[in-house]
Each structure stands twice: as C-alpha cells, then as structure tokens.
TORVO-803917 format. One record per atom (N, C-alpha, C): x, y negated, z; atom name. Coordinates in pm, 1 decimal. Atoms other than C-alpha are relative to their C-alpha. Example, Ala and Ser with C-alpha at 12.3 -4.5 7.8 and 13.67 -1.06 7.14 Angstrom:
BEGIN
        u        v        w site
     89.0    119.0      0.0    N
   1230.0    450.0    780.0   CA
     90.0   -120.0      0.0    C
    -82.0    119.0     -6.0    N
   1367.0    106.0    714.0   CA
    -77.0   -109.0     73.0    C
This chain:
BEGIN
        u        v        w site
     78.9    -35.9    116.4    N
 -18614.2 -11687.5 -11421.4   CA
     80.9     95.5    -86.4    C
    -65.4    -99.0     83.6    N
 -18534.1 -11394.5 -11646.3   CA
    -28.6    -26.4   -146.6    C
     13.4     10.9    144.0    N
 -18477.6 -11399.1 -12019.7   CA
    -30.1    139.9    -51.5    C
     36.1   -127.8     60.0    N
 -18642.3 -11120.3 -12217.9   CA
     68.1      9.3   -136.2    C
    -67.9    -24.5    126.9    N
 -18427.9 -10982.0 -12500.0   CA
    -59.7    127.0    -57.5    C
     67.6   -113.2     62.2    N
 -18607.0 -10750.3 -12741.7   CA
     67.8     38.0   -130.1    C
    -52.6    -56.2    124.2    N
 -18461.2 -10527.4 -13011.9   CA
    -74.4    130.7    -22.9    C
     77.8   -121.8     21.7    N
 -18678.3 -10257.6 -13172.0   CA
     82.4    128.0      3.0    C
    -85.2   -118.9     -2.7    N
 -18380.1 -10019.3 -13186.9   CA
     49.1     34.0    140.4    C
    -53.3    -21.0   -134.5    N
 -18281.2 -10062.6 -12822.2   CA
   -109.6     -7.9    105.3    C
    104.2     21.9    -99.5    N
 -18590.2 -10179.8 -12638.8   CA
     11.5   -140.2     55.1    C
     -0.4    132.7    -61.4    N
 -18620.3 -10469.1 -12397.8   CA
     94.3     -4.8    118.2    C
    -92.9     27.2   -109.2    N
 -18365.0 -10613.4 -12160.4   CA
    -47.7   -127.4     67.2    C
     34.2    121.1    -73.6    N
 -18444.3 -10864.8 -11887.8   CA
    120.0    -38.2     84.5    C
   -120.3     45.4    -69.5    N
 -18156.1 -11072.3 -11753.3   CA
    -16.5   -143.2     48.0    C
     -9.8    139.8    -40.8    N
 -18088.7 -11388.7 -11560.3   CA
    105.5    -64.4    -89.6    C
   -103.2     64.3     81.4    N
 -17875.9 -11649.4 -11736.1   CA
    141.7     43.3     37.7    C
   -135.4    -39.4    -40.4    N
 -17569.5 -11557.0 -11529.0   CA
     28.9    146.5    -32.4    C
    -20.5   -140.0     38.2    N
 -17619.6 -11182.8 -11587.1   CA
     29.3     10.9   -149.1    C
    -23.2     -4.5    144.4    N
 -17640.0 -11244.0 -11961.5   CA
    138.2    -53.9    -32.1    C
   -132.5     58.6     23.5    N
 -17332.5 -11465.4 -11953.6   CA
    110.6     98.1     37.0    C
   -100.7    -98.5    -41.7    N
 -17142.0 -11191.0 -11769.2   CA
     21.5    108.3   -104.8    C
    -13.7   -100.7    105.6    N
 -17206.7 -10957.7 -12064.4   CA
     82.5    -50.5   -118.2    C
    -78.1     57.5    110.0    N
 -17036.6 -11196.2 -12307.9   CA
    145.7    -14.1     41.1    C
   -141.8     11.3    -35.1    N
 -16658.3 -11184.5 -12319.1   CA
     62.3   -128.8    -51.6    C
    -52.8    126.5     51.0    N
 -16603.7 -11502.7 -12521.6   CA
    -83.1   -112.7     59.9    C
     64.6    113.2    -64.8    N
 -16696.4 -11791.6 -12290.9   CA
     83.1   -124.2    -29.7    C
    -71.4    122.1     35.6    N
 -16607.1 -12152.1 -12363.9   CA
    -77.1   -121.6     48.5    C
     61.9    127.9    -29.8    N
 -16679.6 -12516.1 -12291.9   CA
    -85.9    -37.6   -121.0    C
     90.7     33.6    110.5    N
 -16982.9 -12619.8 -12501.4   CA
     56.2   -108.7    -90.4    C
    -56.2    110.7     77.0    N
 -16797.0 -12933.0 -12611.3   CA
     93.2     48.7   -111.6    C
    -85.5    -55.8    105.7    N
 -16564.5 -12707.2 -12814.7   CA
    -80.3     32.2   -125.6    C
     83.5    -39.8    113.0    N
 -16854.9 -12605.5 -13037.6   CA
    -98.6   -108.8    -41.3    C
     93.0    109.8     27.6    N
 -17094.8 -12899.7 -13009.1   CA
     53.7   -123.1     72.7    C
    -65.5    117.0    -57.3    N
 -16915.5 -13228.9 -12953.5   CA
    -98.2    -82.7     82.1    C
     80.6     83.7    -88.1    N
 -17050.2 -13429.4 -12662.1   CA
    -95.2     75.8     89.9    C
     90.1    -79.9    -83.7    N
 -17239.6 -13141.6 -12501.1   CA
     83.1     67.2    109.1    C
    -75.4    -61.8   -110.1    N
 -17105.6 -13049.1 -12156.6   CA
    -56.7    137.1     34.7    C
     51.4   -125.2    -53.3    N
 -17138.5 -12709.4 -11994.7   CA
     74.9    122.8    -46.2    C
    -61.1   -127.9     30.6    N
 -17045.2 -12345.8 -12017.6   CA
    -93.9     80.2    -89.3    C
     78.7    -78.2     95.6    N
 -17156.4 -12112.4 -12294.0   CA
     73.3    128.8    -33.8    C
    -63.8   -118.8     55.8    N
 -17091.4 -11775.0 -12448.9   CA
    -43.5     14.0   -144.7    C
     22.4    -19.0    142.8    N
 -17076.1 -11670.1 -12811.5   CA
   -109.1    105.3    -20.6    C
    112.2    -91.4     19.4    N
 -17406.6 -11513.3 -12915.7   CA
     37.5    120.6    -85.4    C
    -32.2   -111.3     90.3    N
 -17270.2 -11304.4 -13204.5   CA
     96.7     99.1     64.2    C
    -92.8    -90.1    -69.2    N
 -16986.5 -11164.0 -12994.2   CA
    -76.6     84.0    101.8    C
     81.2    -75.7    -94.0    N
 -17239.0 -11067.2 -12726.2   CA
    -77.5    108.2    -74.9    C
     79.1    -96.1     75.1    N
 -17457.9 -10900.8 -12989.7   CA
     84.4    119.0    -44.6    C
    -87.2   -109.9     45.5    N
 -17167.5 -10697.6 -13130.9   CA
     31.4     96.1    113.7    C
    -25.8    -85.0   -115.9    N
 -17082.8 -10569.4 -12783.5   CA
   -121.9     78.5     42.4    C
    124.8    -65.5    -38.6    N
 -17444.8 -10490.9 -12703.8   CA
    -34.2    111.1    -97.1    C
     28.2    -99.6    103.9    N
 -17490.4 -10308.1 -13033.5   CA
     91.4    120.5     15.8    C
    -96.6   -108.5    -17.4    N
 -17175.5 -10104.0 -12978.3   CA
    -31.4     82.9    124.7    C
     30.7    -67.3   -126.3    N
 -17270.4 -10021.8 -12618.1   CA
   -123.6     89.2    -13.8    C
    123.9    -75.7     18.0    N
 -17610.8  -9895.9 -12736.7   CA
      2.3     90.1   -122.9    C
    -21.5    -91.3    112.6    N
 -17469.4  -9696.6 -13030.4   CA
    -92.2    -27.9   -119.0    C
     78.2     36.5    118.5    N
 -17658.2  -9887.9 -13300.4   CA
     89.3     18.2   -121.9    C
    -75.7    -22.7    122.3    N
 -17546.3  -9791.4 -13649.6   CA
     60.7   -129.0    -52.6    C
    -68.5    115.6     55.8    N
 -17294.9 -10027.1 -13805.8   CA
    -72.0    -51.9   -124.1    C
     70.2     37.8    122.2    N
 -17517.8 -10034.3 -14115.5   CA
   -130.5    -75.1     26.5    C
    124.6     68.2    -34.0    N
 -17819.9 -10173.5 -13931.2   CA
     34.4   -135.6     60.4    C
    -23.5    137.0    -48.1    N
 -17810.8 -10551.8 -13886.2   CA
   -133.4    -73.1      5.2    C
    121.7     81.2     -2.3    N
 -18085.9 -10789.2 -13776.7   CA
     -2.8    -94.3   -120.7    C
     15.1     97.6    107.8    N
 -18221.9 -11018.5 -14045.1   CA
    -26.3   -139.0     56.7    C
     39.0    126.7    -60.8    N
 -18345.3 -11288.4 -13806.8   CA
      7.4      8.3    151.7    C
     13.4     13.6   -144.3    N
 -18345.5 -11410.1 -13451.4   CA
   -118.9    -92.2     24.1    C
    110.8     87.5    -38.4    N
 -18665.9 -11546.3 -13302.5   CA
     17.6    -30.3    148.5    C
     -8.2     40.5   -139.5    N
 -18640.8 -11745.7 -12980.9   CA
   -125.5    -78.7     34.9    C
    118.4     69.4    -48.3    N
 -18932.6 -11871.0 -12776.4   CA
     35.0    -67.1    131.5    C
    -29.4     79.3   -119.1    N
 -18908.0 -12143.0 -12514.5   CA
   -117.9      0.0     96.6    C
    101.5     10.0   -103.2    N
 -19102.9 -12203.5 -12195.3   CA
   -122.8    -75.2    -50.4    C
    111.8     81.5     50.5    N
 -19315.7 -12464.5 -12376.3   CA
    -62.7     57.1   -127.2    C
     48.9    -74.2    115.6    N
 -19392.0 -12210.4 -12653.9   CA
     56.7    -48.3   -133.4    C
    -68.9     33.6    123.8    N
 -19163.8 -12379.8 -12906.4   CA
     70.8    126.9    -46.5    C
    -58.0   -121.2     55.8    N
 -19045.0 -12103.2 -13136.5   CA
     84.7    -35.1   -120.7    C
    -85.9     17.0    117.6    N
 -18757.8 -12092.6 -13383.7   CA
     30.5    137.8    -57.0    C
    -33.8   -121.9     72.5    N
 -18708.1 -11820.4 -13644.5   CA
    123.2    -33.6    -83.2    C
   -128.4     36.8     58.1    N
 -18345.1 -11824.4 -13756.5   CA
     56.2    116.9    -80.0    C
    -64.1   -105.5     77.5    N
 -18195.9 -11622.7 -14042.4   CA
    135.4     36.5     63.3    C
   -118.9    -51.6    -66.9    N
 -17911.3 -11407.9 -13909.9   CA
    128.6    -69.6    -47.7    C
   -119.7     62.9     54.8    N
 -17653.5 -11571.2 -14139.7   CA
     29.3   -137.7     55.4    C
    -21.9    132.6    -57.4    N
 -17700.8 -11906.5 -13967.2   CA
     52.4      4.8    143.1    C
    -36.9    -14.1   -141.1    N
 -17595.8 -11768.2 -13627.1   CA
    149.9     21.1     23.8    C
   -143.8    -29.0    -14.6    N
 -17220.9 -11734.9 -13690.7   CA
     66.4    -76.1    114.5    C
    -57.6     80.3   -107.5    N
 -17136.9 -12013.5 -13443.5   CA
    -97.4    -21.0    116.1    C
    102.3     18.5   -103.4    N
 -17444.0 -11975.7 -13219.4   CA
     58.0     18.4    138.9    C
    -47.2     -3.5   -138.5    N
 -17383.3 -12039.9 -12852.4   CA
   -119.2     -3.3     94.5    C
    100.3      1.4   -105.2    N
 -17589.4 -11972.1 -12543.2   CA
     57.9    -79.2    116.9    C
    -43.2     81.1   -114.0    N
 -17545.7 -12250.4 -12287.1   CA
    -76.4     48.0    122.5    C
     64.0    -55.4   -119.0    N
 -17612.7 -12114.4 -11939.3   CA
     28.7    -80.4    126.7    C
    -34.7     76.4   -120.5    N
 -17454.2 -12364.6 -11697.1   CA
     66.9   -131.2    -39.1    C
    -77.1    124.2     12.4    N
 -17309.2 -12712.1 -11653.1   CA
     75.5    -16.7    131.3    C
    -87.7     10.0   -117.3    N
 -17015.3 -12746.4 -11414.1   CA
    -27.5    112.7    100.4    C
     20.3   -117.0    -84.7    N
 -17087.5 -12396.7 -11281.3   CA
   -138.4     12.2     60.6    C
    135.9     -1.9    -54.9    N
 -17449.6 -12478.2 -11191.8   CA
   -100.1     34.1   -109.4    C
    103.5    -29.6    100.4    N
 -17762.1 -12344.7 -11367.0   CA
    -50.5   -128.8    -65.7    C
     52.9    115.7     71.3    N
 -17910.7 -12577.7 -11625.8   CA
   -121.8    -55.7     73.1    C
    122.9     61.6    -49.4    N
 -18166.7 -12826.9 -11501.8   CA
    -82.4    -44.5   -119.9    C
     67.5     35.5    125.2    N
 -18251.8 -12965.7 -11845.9   CA
     26.9    114.4    -97.2    C
    -17.5   -111.7     92.0    N
 -18311.5 -12677.7 -12083.9   CA
      2.1    134.7     69.1    C
     -0.7   -123.6    -77.9    N
 -18340.8 -12414.8 -11805.7   CA
    -98.3     99.7    -59.4    C
   -113.7    -68.9    -60.9    N
 -18297.9 -12118.3 -11806.0   CA
    125.6      2.0    -88.9    C
   -115.2      4.9     90.4    N
 -18076.0 -12120.2 -12117.8   CA
    -35.0    -89.3   -117.9    C
     20.7     79.1    121.2    N
 -18028.9 -12325.0 -12429.8   CA
     80.6     63.3   -111.8    C
    -67.0    -52.7    118.7    N
 -17945.1 -12193.0 -12774.7   CA
     43.1   -117.1    -86.5    C
    -51.7     96.7     96.2    N
 -17724.0 -12406.8 -12996.9   CA
     40.8     75.1   -125.6    C
    -33.3    -60.3    128.7    N
 -17688.4 -12325.2 -13365.9   CA
     75.3   -104.2    -83.7    C
    -76.9     94.7     81.2    N
 -17405.3 -12541.9 -13502.8   CA
     -2.5     43.4   -146.3    C
      2.9    -25.1    144.7    N
 -17417.9 -12566.8 -13882.3   CA
   -127.8     69.7    -45.3    C
    128.9    -53.2     42.1    N
 -17778.2 -12443.7 -13886.5   CA
    -68.2   -100.7    -91.7    C
     67.1     86.8     96.8    N
 -18020.6 -12591.2 -14137.1   CA
    -83.9   -110.0     64.4    C
     78.2    102.4    -68.1    N
 -18195.9 -12801.3 -13870.6   CA
     45.6    -12.1    144.9    C
    -26.7     19.1   -142.7    N
 -18131.8 -12954.4 -13528.8   CA
   -107.8     66.9     84.3    C
    107.8    -66.3    -73.2    N
 -18462.5 -12791.0 -13430.3   CA
     33.5    145.9     32.3    C
    -43.6   -135.0    -33.2    N
 -18273.0 -12461.4 -13414.1   CA
     75.7      1.0    132.8    C
    -58.6     13.3   -133.0    N
 -18109.6 -12591.4 -13094.2   CA
   -117.4     -2.9     97.4    C
    123.3    -16.4    -77.8    N
 -18377.1 -12465.2 -12855.3   CA
     30.8      4.0    148.4    C
    -17.7      1.2   -145.3    N
 -18394.1 -12551.8 -12486.0   CA
   -110.3     81.0     66.8    C
    100.0    -72.1    -76.5    N
 -18576.5 -12353.6 -12220.4   CA
    -34.7    136.5    -55.8    C
     26.0   -129.9     63.8    N
 -18540.4 -12020.6 -12402.5   CA
    -29.6    106.1    106.2    C
     37.7   -108.0    -90.7    N
 -18718.5 -11735.1 -12224.9   CA
    -16.1    134.6    -69.7    C
     14.7   -125.8     73.1    N
 -18757.4 -11475.4 -12501.9   CA
     84.7     -6.0   -126.3    C
    -88.3    -13.6    115.7    N
 -18505.8 -11363.4 -12764.0   CA
    -35.0    131.2    -68.2    C
     36.6   -120.6     74.7    N
 -18611.2 -11118.7 -13035.4   CA
     92.6     17.1   -119.6    C
    -79.6    -34.0    117.1    N
 -18378.1 -10951.1 -13282.2   CA
    -94.1     69.6    -97.0    C
     95.7    -51.1     97.3    N
 -18579.0 -10884.2 -13597.4   CA
     70.6     64.3   -118.4    C
    -52.9    -73.5    115.1    N
 -18518.3 -10646.7 -13887.3   CA
   -105.6     -3.8   -109.6    C
    109.3     19.5     95.4    N
 -18762.1 -10788.5 -14141.2   CA
     46.3    -90.1   -113.9    C
    -54.2     78.9    110.5    N
 -18607.8 -10898.7 -14470.0   CA
   -107.4    -82.7    -70.7    C
    106.4     76.6     65.8    N
 -18947.1 -11019.6 -14595.2   CA
    -25.9   -135.4     67.3    C
     14.2    129.8    -64.8    N
 -18919.2 -11313.3 -14351.1   CA
     73.5   -110.5    -75.4    C
    -64.7     98.8     85.9    N
 -18695.7 -11484.7 -14607.4   CA
    127.4    -58.6     55.7    C
   -128.9     59.9    -33.1    N
 -18386.6 -11700.5 -14591.7   CA
    -10.5   -137.7     63.8    C
     19.8    133.3    -55.9    N
 -18537.2 -12018.2 -14449.3   CA
    -30.8      8.5    148.8    C
     33.3     10.5   -141.5    N
 -18545.8 -12114.1 -14083.9   CA
   -139.2    -60.3     12.7    C
    131.8     55.4    -28.1    N
 -18885.4 -12194.8 -13936.2   CA
     -7.1    -30.5    148.8    C
      9.7     36.5   -140.6    N
 -18977.6 -12363.6 -13611.2   CA
   -126.4    -79.9     23.5    C
    118.0     77.1    -37.6    N
 -19265.1 -12521.4 -13424.8   CA
    -61.5     57.5    125.8    C
     69.3    -45.3   -119.8    N
 -19504.6 -12478.4 -13137.2   CA
   -104.1    103.0    -38.0    C
     98.2   -104.4     28.1    N
 -19718.0 -12167.9 -13121.3   CA
   -115.6     -6.3     99.2    C
    109.7     15.9    -95.1    N
 -19975.1 -12309.3 -12883.1   CA
   -124.5     68.6    -53.9    C
    120.0    -72.4     40.1    N
 -20282.2 -12093.0 -12891.0   CA
   -117.8    -45.1     85.9    C
    120.8     40.9    -69.9    N
 -20628.4 -12212.9 -12800.5   CA
   -105.3    105.2    -29.8    C
    105.3    -99.3     18.1    N
 -20900.6 -11957.3 -12743.3   CA
   -123.4    -67.4    -58.1    C
    118.8     54.4     64.3    N
 -21209.9 -12011.0 -12956.5   CA
   -103.0    -43.4    103.8    C
    101.0     34.6   -101.2    N
 -21436.9 -12008.4 -12649.3   CA
     36.3   -126.1     77.8    C
    -41.1    122.8    -68.8    N
 -21226.9 -12287.5 -12489.5   CA
    -33.3   -123.8    -81.5    C
     32.1    113.4     84.7    N
 -21302.9 -12512.5 -12785.5   CA
   -146.2    -42.6     13.7    C
    142.0     29.3     -9.0    N
 -21677.1 -12494.2 -12722.2   CA
    -49.6    -21.6    142.6    C
     38.9     16.0   -138.9    N
 -21677.5 -12516.8 -12344.5   CA
      9.9   -148.1     34.3    C
      2.3    139.9    -40.6    N
 -21777.9 -12859.6 -12223.3   CA
     -8.2     -3.4    151.4    C
     -6.7      2.4   -147.0    N
 -21673.0 -12900.1 -11860.0   CA
    -76.5   -121.8     52.7    C
     63.3    111.8    -67.9    N
 -21878.0 -13115.3 -11626.9   CA
   -141.1    -31.5    -46.2    C
    136.7     27.7     45.3    N
 -22210.7 -13101.6 -11811.2   CA
    -93.8    107.5     46.1    C
C-alpha cells in the first residue's frame, strides 16, 4: 500500500512505508519517543526539512497544519507546532506493521492521544493559518443522500 503525501508547493508523492522511511535520516526505536511502543520509526520533522530543502521550498514558507487520513477515514488536523517530536512508525522488528498498517503517526506531547493515528494513507501539508491553533480529529464518513432513502429488499 502506498502513502499519498500532498504539499501544494511541491505536488503529490506516493511512497511505500519503507521508501518513505529510507528518505528520513533520523531513525530510532519507537520506545525512545513513546515508552512501551516497540518498532522502528523516523522523525517526521527531520524528513520534512530534507524534503523541503530537496524541493527548493523557501525557508520563509512553513506549513501551518498537518492533516492525516487513515484507511478507516479517521482524520486528524494537527497544528504544525505540535509536531516537534512527531514520529512515523513503519515497522516492528524489521517487518511491516500489521496493526496500524501501512504506517502510524505518533505525536508525543500533542494535545490529544487521538493525534496518534494508525493506518495512515494520506498526509497533507497545509498552509492555512485560518485553521487555528487547535487540533481536530474524527471520522469523515460520508453517506450519499440517495443511499439514505434507498430501501433494499422491498
């Protein structure tokens, strides 16, 4: 499964968990950042700095938020300032994640445990200061209006 990373200044990148991990230079044992959590991870902010530099993004332009969406459509909107210790878990004992596949985002010291999102498939870097300073999260399940009125079996 590929993770979609979107930045309006760069475009979209699609990577597997191991390809994304290979782009990060600071890798560590998850237990170093989140006690009791096994596995391998890389530092999200360090990856971002390298990606920004590689794509010649101006030093003056910084995202305001990160939005991540999981396989089950759980979505978290995280103010950029809360991501200082963010980690992307991509493996446990060298094997791809089974729980939380394809990757899991951990946000130590974030304003909520709900910012630790499993099954992340889409990562969006946002530049929208009007989104505010508060984290937001929840399911974005969408039901089509016509599905609400369809009565199956009658």
